N, C-alpha and C positions, 0 to 999 in steps of 0.2 A: 411522482410519475406513475400514472395508472397504465398498466400494461395488459393488453388483451391479445389473444390469438384466435383467429377465426378463418373460415373458408368461404366468405362471401364473394360473389363474382365481382370483378373489378368495376363493372359499370354501376354497381350499387354503392360503391364506397364514396362517402362524402367526407372530405378531409381538407385541411388547409395545405397539406403537403403530401404528395404521393411519391414515394421513393422507390426507384427501380434499380437494384444493385446489379452490376455486371462485373464478371471477371473479364480479362482481355480475351480469353478463349471463347467465353459465352457471347461476348459482343460480336465476334466474327461469325459465330454460328447462328445466333438468334436475334441479333440486334434489330434488323429491319422488320421482321415479323412482329416482334414485341411492340415496336413503335407504331406500326400500322394498327395493331389492336387497340392502342391507346389514342389513335386518331391523329398521329403525326406522320409527316413525310420522312423518308429515310435520309434526306439531306442533312438533317441535324447531326448525323453521325460524323459529318466532316469536322465537327468541333469537339468530338468526344472520342477518347481513345481508351477509356476505362483504366487509366493510370491510377495508382493507389491514392485514394483520397480526392480524386478529381470529381468536381460537381458541375453539371450543366443543367440550368433551369430552363424549362419549357413552359410556354403559355399559349393559350388559344387553341386547344384541341377541338376536334369536330363534334365533341359531345359524347364520345364513347367512354370518357372518364368524367366523374363529377368532382374531381379534385380541383382546387383553385390553382395549384401549381403542380407540375410534375418535375422531379429532379432525377437525373441519371447519376448514379453513384458508382464511381470506379473502385474496384477492390484489387486492382493489380492482377497478378497471376493467381491469387486466391489459393496458394498452395499450403498456407498455414492458417490456423484459426486466428492467429494474431492479425492477419491481413484484414479480416472482417471487423475485428475490434478497432483497428486504426481507422478504417473507413467510416465506421459508425461514429467514432469520436469527432471526426471532421464534420460529418453531416449534422450531428447534434449541436456542435458549437455554432455552426452557421445558422441553424434554425433558431437558437436562442438569441443570437445577435440580431436576427431579423424579427424577433418577437413572434415567431410561429409556435403556437402551443399545441397544435394537433397534427400528428404525423402518422401516416400509414406506410408500411414497408411491404413491398410485394416480394414474398419469399417463396414464390412458386417453384423456384429452381434450387431450393435449399438442399435437396438431396444431392443434386449435382455439385453444389458448393462443397458439401461434406466429403464427397468422393474425391474432389480435386485436392482438398486439404488432408486427405487420408485420415479423416476424423469422423465424428458422428454428427447427426443433426442436432443432438442435444448440445454438444460442445460448441458448434458453430453458432447456434442460437444464443447460448450463454455468453459467448465472446462478443457477439454483436450488441447485446443488451448492456454488458459491462462497458463497452465503448460509448454507448449512449449516455450512461451515467458519467463517464469521464469527461466527455465533450460538453455536456450540459451544465457541469458544475460551475458555480460562481460563489465566491465568498464575499457577500455584500452586507452581512448582518450588522456591521459596524458603521455603515453609511447612513447618515440621517436623511439624505435626499434634499436637504435645505438649500444646497448650492446648485441643484440641478435645474432650477426654474420651475415655474408653477405646473406646467403640463407634465414634465417628466417626473418631478418630485411626487406628484400626486397620482402617477400612473401605476399600473399593475406591475408586479415583479415579473421579469422575463424568465420563463421556464417552460419546459415541455410538460404539459398537463396530461395529455393522452397520447400513448404510443400503441399503435395497433400493428401486429404482424399478420399478414395474410398469406396462407399457404394452401396446399392441396390436402384433401381429407386424409390421405395415407400418412402424412407427416404431422398431423395435428397434435397427437399426444406427445410425440417426441419433442416438437418445437415448444409446446407448453411447458414441458419439464425443463428444457434448456432455458427458456425465458425466465422461469421462476428462480432457477439457480443464479442466472445473471442478475436478476433484480436483487437477490439477497447479497451477493458478493459486491455488486456495484454500490448499493446503498451503504453497506458496512464500510467499504473503502472510502466513500465520501464522508462518512462520519469521522473516520480517522483524519481525513484532510481538514475537516472543521477544527478538530482539536489542535492540530499542528499549526494551523493558520492563526489561532488566537495569540495575541501578544502576551508578553510576560506579566503585564499588570492585570490581565484577566484570567490567567491560568497559573495556579501554583500547585504544589504537591497535593493539597487537600482536594483541589478541583479535579486532578487526575483520578483520585480515588472515587470522587462522586460520579465522574463520567463512567468509570468501570462499574459502579453500582447500578447506574441507570441502564447500561448495556446489559448487565446481568438480569435486570428486571425484564427487559425486552426479549432476551434470548432464553431466559429460564435456567441460568446457571448460577452457582453460588459465588458470592464475593465476600472476602474477609479483609478488613482494613486494620492495619496496625499503626497506631499513632506513635508519637515521639517517646513516650514513657515505655511503651512496649518494645520499641526498637532498642532503647537503652538497656532494658532488662535482658533482651536477647543478645546483646553485645555486638550489634552490627556497627563495628567501628568505622568501616569504610563510608557508609551512608551518613553516619553522624559527623564524620570529619568534614565531608564536603558541605554539609549543612551548617557548619559552625558560623559562617559569615552571614547567614540569612536571618531575616526577621520572620520568615514563615517556617513552621515546623515541617519535618520530613514525613513521608508516609511510606509504608510498604504494603502493597496490596496483592492478595492472592485470588486469582480467578479460577474456579474449578468447574469444568463441564464434565459431567458423567453421563454416558449414553445409557439408554434404557436397559440394554442387555450387557453381557460380558464384553468389555472392550477388547479390541484386537491388539491395541497398544496403549501405553501411557506415554504421552509426550509433554515435556516441559518447554514452555516458551518464555524466555526472559527478555524484557524490553527496557532499555535505558530510558529513564524519565527525568532528565534534567530540563526543567521548564524554562529556564533561561541560563545561558552560560556566558558570564562575563570573563571567564578565565580565572576568577578569584584574584588572589594577590599577584599571580602571574598574568596580569591583565592583558586581554586581547587588544589588537589595534582597533580603533573606533570604526574604521571602514568595514562595512559588512557585519558589524556586531549585531545589528537588529535582526539579522537572519538567525541568530542563535536562539530565538524563540522555538526553532524547529529541532532543538536538541533532545526533545522528548518524542521524536518520530518513531523510535523503536517501541516505546510504550503504547503509542496510539495504534501502531500496526498490530500489536498483540491484542489489544481490546477489540479492534475490528475483526481480527481473525477468530477470536473466541466467540463473538456474537454470530458470525457467519456459520461457524462450525455447529453451534448449538441450534440455529434455525434450520440448518440442513440435516440435523439429526444424524451426524456421522457416527459410526460405531467405534470411535476412538476417544479415550479419555484425554482431555487436553487441560493442562494446568498452566495458567499464566502467572508470572511474577513481575511486579512493577516496583522497583525502588525509585522513589521520586523525591526531588528537591531542586532548588535552584543553586547556582554556584556564584556567590557574590563576595566582593572584598569588604572587609570591615576590620575593626580592632580585634574582633574575636575570631577572624577567619583562619582557616588552615594556612600554614606557611611552608614555603620550600625548606626542606631540611627536617621537617617534623617526621616523627616515626609513629605510626598508628598500628593498632592491633585489630584485625578484621574478625568477622564472625567465625572464621575457621581457626583462629588462633595464630595464623600466619602474620608476621609483622611486615610492614611496608614502609620504606623510606620514600618520602614525597619529594621527588626531584622537581616537579612542576605541578602547581595546583590546577593548571589547565588540562592536565591528564586525569580529570576527575571521573569521567564515565566509567573507566575500568575499576575505580575504587568502589562505586556503588554496585556495579555488576558482580564484583568479587563476592560480596555478601550474598547477593541473590542467587548466584550459581551454586555456591556451597549449601545454601539453605535448601534449594530445590533438590540437590543430590541427597543430602542427609535426611530430610524430612519425608521425601516422597519416593526416592530411588526410582525415577522414571526410566523407561526403556531408552528414551532419546532426549537429549537436551539441545535446544537451539536458542541462541540469543541473537537479538537484532539491536544494533546500536549505531547511531551517528557518531562513530568513535574517533576517526582520524582524518585530518586533512590530507595526510600522506596517501590515503587510499584514493582520494580524488586525483592526486598527482599521478598515481600509478594507472588508474583505470578511467579517469574522466568523470563526467557527471551522469552518465546514463547507465552505468553498470555497478553492481555491488561487489565487494570483495568477499570471497568465501574462504574460510579457514576451518579445517576439520581434521580430526584424528581417525576418521573412518572413511575408506574409499567408497563403500556402497552408499553411505549416507550422502556423501558429496555428489555422487552420480545422480541420486534421486533428486537432490535440490537443484542441480544443474538442469536436469530434464524438466522439472517443474518451471524453472525460469524460462526455458525455451517455449514451453506451451503457453505461458501466461504473458510473455513479453517483459517480465521483470527479471532481466538477465543477471546472472552472477558469474564470476570467474574465480576459479580456485587458485589460491596463493599458497606458497610454501609455509610449512610449520616445523622446519627441521630443528634438531636439538642445538645446532650452532647458535641459533638466535637466543636461546636461554642464557647464554653467557653475557648477552648484551643488557640484561636486566638484573644482573647480580648487584647486590649492595654490600658495602663494607660494614655497615652498622645495623642492618636489618636483614630479614630473610630474602627480601626482594625489593627492587626499586620500581616505581611506577613510570620511570622514564628510561628509555633505551638510548642508544647512540643516535646520531643525526640521521643516518640512513635506515631504511627499512622500518619506518615508524609504524605502519599498519601491521607489520608482521610481529614486531616486538610487543605491540599492544595485545595482539591475539595470543602471543606466547604468555603474556602476563595473565590473561584470563584462564588459560589452560592450567595454570598453577592452582586454580580454585575449583576444579571440577572433581577433585578427590579420586583421580584415576578412572573416571567414567570412560567407557570405550566407544560411546556413540554420541559425540558432541560436535556441534558446528557453531561457529560464530560468523555472522553476516554483517559486514561493515557497510551500512547504507548511507554514509555521509554524502555521497554524490547524488544518488537518484532520489533521495527522500524529499528534496526541496528544489524546485526549479527556479533558477534565476535568469533563464533565457540562454544560458551558456551551453545547455545540453542539446539545443536544437528544438526543444519543445516550445510550442507557441504560447501556452499558458504558463504563468508564473505562480509560485507559491507551492503549497504542499501537494505531493503526488499520491500519498497513501501507499507508497511502495512497501511491499511486504505482505499486504493483505491477500492479494491474489496468489502470490507465491506460496504462502503458508497454507491457504485453503486448498489449493490444487495439490500440494504435497500430501496433506492429510487425507484428501479424497483418494489419492493414489494408494495410500496405505490402508484404505478402507476396503 
């Protein structure tokens, strides 16, 4: 998607689609004058209320616009930057469905939009561009086109090729800055979506490491990959145990972004990288098992966030840790009742082999703490179905031992639309994961499954005072149950993490 920002007069703009965004307040105030300037009668406003995501297409202007089509885009009340992101996503999705590759958006009123959202021109512009990437995204690389018929199969890929933002001279620099930020974050989030959407036969642990290395090459950060022999020599018993049933070796990948100057903070991001989760010997039901290709969404989000942070050149050192494997049943697979020794030396009784994500995260968390001693540790994982039961498909569960860190993450979630809700992490829950034969069990009681999973992870942070676990099982992959129109990977976590790191910058 080529994105440009300019100040050309409306009458000189030649485009397949000219988009005029309105908030409900702006429509009442300026709707008729704006339409007259475009050569349309005010009557069309009878069909347009500027509701969030509302689209009205107009044809046949009097010649004051050179656009093939004009669309009125509703942004609702426009009181949050998220309103503009959502509106842009609807607009971009419609444009792609219609095969429209050239779009110009009239942002003459962006200063007013920013004031309405109590935000900046940069943030509103960035949010709008992010929305365009969200709505325009399609995962079609695995389609041959051979069943689509001659015309469609041999046609061009539907995508937005050129996106132009038109604004007033006084807002040009700020909008360009925001658009560039939105382009970086949006494209990195879509790369994360690509990884999560790949099926298990096309993405194993070594592929995760290769994807991280490619991202490091694009972003200019360092990537170190540890193979199975090195993982064995390090004694990462959790990762090795989950990998026992697989024909593919595990990997442990470290991504290290160092800013040019002295960093304001060092932040560790740990992402769960289970490339396919069958449940192992504790086999999952067959219904919905195909969606378990998304069990590496945490790792994908960390890769996307690292690349965005490096391209944005934020003054924060960010280190990513990706333990990766699949979880398969076989004669050599991990069994319920087994006792394993993790990288920390802590022993774990395996109550259920489908509680595997916490085992590989246990090794990665303690490795991050001991080897790098970062100021903050955050892990993202599609960890528990219990979190979906508690919060649904649209919100992630947040568990943390630090109130200020929790507040920062919650605020970033509100700004980006990637919402989180803090859950309890009280000591009473530690009783539920005690083991009679080992230091700890990977399985708690039937209730509070997402909490006991988080409590298990807390065992492996070695007393770190600023740690947060984000359970993204619900919002990382859309099945249509969350109310989202598109299905598949969402890239949840990329916007959240980047916004959080920008705030700390």
